[in-house]
C-alpha positions as CSV (number, residue, x, y, z in Angstrom):
1,M,85.1,23.6,45.1
2,S,82.5,22.3,47.5
3,L,82.7,25.4,49.4
4,Y,81.8,27.7,46.7
5,K,78.5,26.9,44.7
6,D,78.9,27.6,40.9
7,S,82.7,27.6,41.0
8,I,84.4,26.5,37.9
9,L,87.7,24.4,37.7
10,Y,89.9,24.8,34.6
11,S,92.7,22.6,33.5
12,E,94.2,25.4,31.5
13,L,94.0,29.3,31.7
14,P,90.8,30.5,30.5
15,K,91.0,33.1,27.8
16,H,87.9,34.8,28.8
17,T,85.6,34.8,31.8
18,S,82.5,36.7,33.1
19,D,83.5,39.9,35.5
20,H,81.4,38.1,38.0
21,F,84.3,35.9,38.9
22,Y,87.7,35.8,40.5
23,I,90.3,33.7,39.0
24,F,92.8,31.9,41.2
25,F,95.9,29.7,39.9
26,D,96.8,26.8,42.0
27,E,100.4,26.1,40.9
28,P,100.8,22.6,42.7
29,Q,97.7,21.3,41.0
30,N,98.4,23.3,37.9
31,N,94.6,24.3,37.4
32,W,92.5,27.4,37.6
33,L,89.6,28.2,39.9
34,A,86.9,30.6,39.1
35,I,84.9,31.5,42.2
36,P,81.7,33.9,42.0
37,K,82.6,37.3,43.5
38,A,79.3,37.3,45.3
39,S,80.3,34.1,47.2
40,L,83.5,35.6,48.8
41,T,83.7,37.8,51.6
42,E,86.8,40.5,51.9
43,K,88.7,38.3,54.4
44,E,88.1,35.1,52.1
45,I,89.5,36.9,49.1
46,N,92.6,38.2,51.3
47,L,93.3,34.5,52.2
48,L,92.9,33.3,48.7
49,Q,95.3,35.8,47.5
50,V,97.7,34.7,50.1
51,L,97.3,30.9,49.2
52,Y,97.0,31.2,45.4
53,E,97.9,33.5,42.7
54,Q,95.1,35.8,41.6
55,V,94.9,35.9,37.8
56,K,93.3,38.8,35.8
57,I,91.6,38.0,32.6
58,P,90.2,40.2,30.0
59,L,86.6,40.8,30.7
60,K,85.1,40.5,27.2
61,P,86.5,39.0,24.0
62,L,89.0,41.5,22.3
63,S,89.3,42.5,18.9
64,T,92.3,40.7,17.1
65,L,94.6,43.9,17.3
66,S,93.5,44.5,21.1
67,R,94.1,40.8,21.9
68,I,97.8,41.1,20.3
69,W,98.4,44.4,22.2
70,H,97.0,42.8,25.4
71,D,99.2,39.8,25.1
72,Y,102.5,41.8,24.1
73,L,102.3,44.3,26.9
74,L,100.9,42.3,29.7
75,F,102.4,38.8,29.0
76,N,105.2,39.3,26.8
77,G,103.8,38.0,23.5
78,S,104.6,38.7,20.1
79,M,104.7,42.4,18.9
80,P,102.0,43.7,16.7
81,S,102.8,43.8,13.1
82,L,102.6,47.8,12.3
83,S,104.7,50.1,10.7
84,A,108.2,51.1,12.1
85,E,107.3,54.7,11.6
86,S,104.4,54.6,13.9
87,N,104.4,56.4,17.3
88,F,102.5,55.3,20.3
89,R,101.3,56.7,23.6
90,F,100.1,54.7,26.5
91,I,97.4,56.3,28.6
92,Q,96.9,54.1,31.8
93,F,93.8,54.7,33.7
94,H,92.4,53.5,37.2
95,V,88.7,53.5,38.1
96,K,87.8,53.5,41.8
97,G,84.1,53.1,42.7
98,L,81.5,50.2,43.3
99,G,79.8,48.6,40.5
100,V,82.4,49.7,37.7
101,D,81.3,48.5,34.4
102,P,83.9,48.3,31.7
103,T,81.4,47.8,28.9
104,E,79.9,51.3,29.8
105,I,82.9,53.3,30.5
106,E,85.2,52.0,27.6
107,P,82.8,53.6,24.7
108,A,82.8,56.9,26.8
109,I,86.5,56.8,26.7
110,K,86.7,56.3,23.2
111,G,84.2,59.0,22.5
112,F,86.8,61.7,23.5
113,F,89.3,60.7,20.9
114,S,89.1,61.8,17.3
115,D,91.0,58.7,16.0
116,E,90.3,55.2,16.7
117,V,92.2,53.8,19.9
118,Q,92.7,50.4,21.2
119,I,91.6,49.8,24.9
120,I,92.6,46.7,26.8
121,W,91.6,46.2,30.5
122,E,93.9,44.3,33.3
123,D,90.6,43.9,35.4
124,D,87.7,45.9,35.9
125,H,89.2,48.8,37.5
126,N,92.6,49.2,35.5
127,G,93.0,49.7,31.7
128,I,95.0,51.1,29.0
129,V,94.3,53.3,26.0
130,I,96.7,52.7,23.2
131,E,96.8,55.8,20.9
132,E,98.7,55.9,17.7
133,R,99.9,59.5,17.6
134,R,99.0,61.3,14.3
135,Q,98.3,64.9,14.0
136,L,95.2,65.3,16.5
137,S,95.8,64.2,20.0
138,L,94.3,64.9,23.6
139,T,96.1,67.4,25.3
140,E,96.6,67.0,29.2
141,S,94.0,69.8,29.9
142,E,91.5,67.7,27.7
143,L,92.1,64.6,29.4
144,S,91.5,66.3,32.7
145,S,88.2,67.6,31.4
146,M,87.5,64.0,30.1
147,A,88.2,62.7,33.8
148,D,85.7,65.1,35.2
149,T,83.1,64.1,32.8
150,L,83.6,60.6,33.4
151,E,83.5,61.0,37.3
152,S,80.3,63.0,36.9
153,D,78.5,60.6,34.6
154,F,79.6,57.3,36.0
155,Y,79.9,58.3,40.1
156,V,83.6,57.0,39.9
157,K,86.8,58.3,40.7
158,I,89.3,58.0,38.0
159,S,92.9,58.7,37.4
160,F,95.0,58.8,34.2
161,Y,98.8,58.4,33.6
162,F,99.5,60.6,30.5
163,G,102.3,58.8,29.0
164,R,105.0,59.9,26.6
165,V,105.0,59.2,22.9
166,Y,107.4,56.4,21.8
167,P,108.3,55.1,18.3
168,F,107.3,51.6,17.5
169,S,110.4,49.5,18.3
170,S,111.5,46.4,20.3
171,H,111.8,48.7,23.4
172,L,108.2,49.6,23.3
173,R,107.1,47.0,25.9
174,N,109.9,47.9,28.4
175,Q,108.9,51.6,28.0
176,F,105.5,50.7,28.9
177,L,106.4,48.7,31.8
178,Q,108.4,51.6,33.2
179,E,105.4,53.8,33.0
180,K,103.3,51.2,34.6
181,E,105.8,51.2,37.6
182,Y,105.3,54.8,38.0
183,F,101.7,54.8,37.9
184,E,101.4,51.9,40.4
185,F,103.8,53.9,42.6
186,A,101.6,56.9,42.4
187,K,98.3,55.0,43.1
188,E,99.9,53.7,46.3
189,N,101.9,56.7,47.6
190,L,100.8,60.0,46.4
191,E,97.6,62.0,47.1
192,R,94.9,61.5,44.6
193,T,95.0,63.5,41.4
194,N,93.1,63.1,38.1
195,I,96.2,63.5,35.6
196,L,99.6,61.9,36.5
197,T,102.9,62.4,34.2
198,F,106.3,61.3,34.5
199,E,107.5,64.6,35.5
200,K,104.6,64.9,38.4
201,I,105.6,61.4,39.6
202,F,109.4,61.0,39.3
203,P,110.5,63.6,41.8
204,A,108.3,61.6,44.5
205,F,109.8,58.4,43.1
206,V,113.2,59.4,43.5
207,A,112.6,60.8,47.3
208,F,110.8,57.5,48.1
209,N,113.9,55.5,47.0
210,L,116.5,57.8,48.7
211,P,118.6,55.9,51.2
212,D,117.5,56.1,54.8
213,F,120.3,58.3,56.0
214,M,119.5,60.9,53.4
215,K,115.9,61.0,54.4
216,E,116.9,61.4,58.1
217,K,119.1,64.4,57.0
218,I,116.3,66.1,55.3
219,K,114.1,65.5,58.1
220,Q,116.2,67.0,60.6
221,E,116.7,70.0,58.5
222,L,113.2,70.8,57.3
223,S,110.5,68.0,57.7
224,S,110.4,68.7,61.5
225,V,108.9,72.0,60.6
226,F,106.0,70.3,58.9
227,S,105.4,67.8,61.8
228,E,105.1,70.8,64.2
229,D,102.6,72.6,61.7
230,P,100.9,70.4,59.1
231,E,99.0,73.5,57.7
232,L,102.3,74.9,57.0
233,Y,103.2,71.7,54.9
234,T,99.9,72.0,52.8
235,T,100.6,75.8,52.1
236,I,104.2,75.4,51.2
237,K,103.5,72.5,48.9
238,V,100.6,74.1,47.1
239,F,102.6,77.2,46.7
240,L,105.6,75.3,45.1
241,E,103.3,73.1,42.9
242,N,101.6,76.3,41.5
243,N,104.9,77.8,40.5
244,L,105.2,80.3,43.4
245,N,102.0,82.0,42.0
246,A,100.5,83.6,45.2
247,S,97.1,84.4,43.6
248,L,96.6,80.8,42.3
249,T,97.7,79.3,45.5
250,A,95.5,81.5,47.7
251,K,92.5,80.6,45.4
252,K,93.3,76.8,45.6
253,L,93.6,77.0,49.5
254,Y,90.5,79.3,49.9
255,I,92.7,81.8,51.9
256,H,93.3,85.4,51.8
257,R,96.7,86.5,50.0
258,N,97.8,88.1,53.3
259,T,97.2,84.7,55.2
260,L,99.2,82.9,52.5
261,Q,102.1,85.5,52.9
262,Y,102.0,85.2,56.5
263,R,102.3,81.4,56.3
264,I,105.1,81.7,53.7
265,D,107.1,84.2,55.9
266,K,106.7,82.0,59.0
267,F,108.3,79.1,57.2
268,I,111.2,81.2,56.0
269,D,111.6,82.6,59.7
270,K,111.6,79.0,61.1
271,T,114.0,77.6,58.3
272,G,116.0,80.2,56.9
273,V,115.4,78.8,53.3
274,Q,114.1,81.2,50.7
275,L,111.4,79.7,48.3
276,K,111.9,82.1,45.4
277,D,115.5,80.6,45.0
278,F,115.6,77.6,42.7
279,Y,117.8,75.6,45.0
280,G,115.8,76.4,48.0
281,A,112.4,75.6,46.3
282,F,113.8,72.4,45.0
283,T,115.2,71.2,48.5
284,V,111.9,72.3,50.2
285,F,109.9,70.5,47.7
286,L,111.9,67.2,48.2
287,A,111.2,67.6,52.0
288,C,107.4,68.1,51.0
289,L,107.6,64.8,49.2
290,L,109.2,62.8,52.0
291,F,106.8,64.3,54.6
292,E,103.9,63.3,52.4
293,Q,105.3,59.7,52.3
294,R,105.2,59.6,56.2
295,K,101.6,60.8,56.6
């Protein structure tokens, strides 16, 4: 306490605190310490995270319903009292940038939805939009446009996990936690993209969790080609991600179609694998995902 001016010691977990503080839990002493962010260097933060459990607390008082959702999803609290016929979707988001102000970003996010949504924050960079699915809802394309607008307006980088629609049931929290696991995996392991979905993440999730001997076999068969020519990896991955559409791939890579075709032919000559065959494309895409994880 004496090391950090304006620190606050709590005997119980504070329900709310300023976003200018880090909160750490001292388990042996059973108390919580709030330290001003401005007082800590990056090395000190890292050391405190090793010694104590960092606690994330909502940045501002939540509405009654938002508080219930927050406690239910993040701390296994009581379920909200809602109709069993309701359907919900969770849209998780991560904001990367300096000086992120949730009180400014939250109204901007809500403005894109035609119906009222609940937004809860895990910390000042991560949050969840809770959308009750009615007739009107944002599409993946609209969510991408929203991300572009927010990045332009607030000078931040933002990514969304576009969750699936689930009926309101006792399984809802577990379904959310599974999606949260996928999103955390993507933030840590995948190249940055604005919009993430289950189907975009799961192939990489599977590849990452393959046994080492399987990864080694794929490396021997295909990934070594990418190690020799990383440009070939980028070309083939973008080609596969764009459904083998040569025109779209060339446009995204800023190359001529003839250059693209030359690289594709070069890959086929080196590996003997045909990309326009489903099994060939699937196998090569798996190799791309494993190579990406080693980068």
